[in-house]
N, C-alpha and C positions, 0 to 999 in steps of 0.2 A: 504494500500500500504506500509506503514511504517513497519508494522509487517511482511509482506511478504518479504520486503527487508532485514530486520534483520534476518529472518529465513533462507532465501536462500543465500544471498550474504555473510553476515558475518559468518554464521555458516557453511553451506554446502560448499560453494566455499572456504571460508577462511581455514577451516580445511582440505579440499582436497589439497589445495596448500601447507599448512603446512606439511602434511604427505608426499607429493611428495618431498618437499625440504629435509625433514629428510632422505628420501631414497637416495638422491643424494649428501648430504654433511653432515658435522658434525653438531651436535645440536647447539653448540656455534656459529658457523658461520650462521646457519639458523636463530637463535634468533636475530641476528643483523639486518636481513632483515625486521623484524617486524617494525623497525623504519621508513620504507618507507610508512606504512599505512596512516599517515596523508597526505602525498603528493597525494596518490591515492584518498583519500576521498576528498581532495581539488579539484582535477581535476574532480571528479564526480559531485561535487557541481557546478563547473564551467559549465560543460556540461549539466547536468540534470536540475539544478535550475537557470541557467544563472546568477550565482553570479559573482561579479566583480573580476578580477585578480589584486590584490593589491601588492604594493612593499613589505610589511611585509611577504606576502605569498611567493613571489619569493625569498627573502633573506632567509627565514626559510627553504624553499625547497633546496636551494643551500647548506646551512649549514648541513642539514640532509644528503643529498647525499654525501657531502664531508666526513662526519663522517662515513657513511656506507662504502665508498670506502677505507678510511684509515684503518678501522677495518678489512675489508675483505682482504686487502693486508698484514696485519701484521701476 
């Protein structure tokens, strides 16, 4: 299951989304959005593995989203 996840989600889905983003925005702006990956992975762990939602996760997510938002508006 892990190998299937790595092959399909991170490779196929990830690269498909990456190339779609490059088609619709500048490479520099699209690159900033890769910082959202830890948040997505955290929520997948929450949903799939029933991992706990902790305060460091919430604070880190807020910091990442704030950084992405600031960078995208600049």
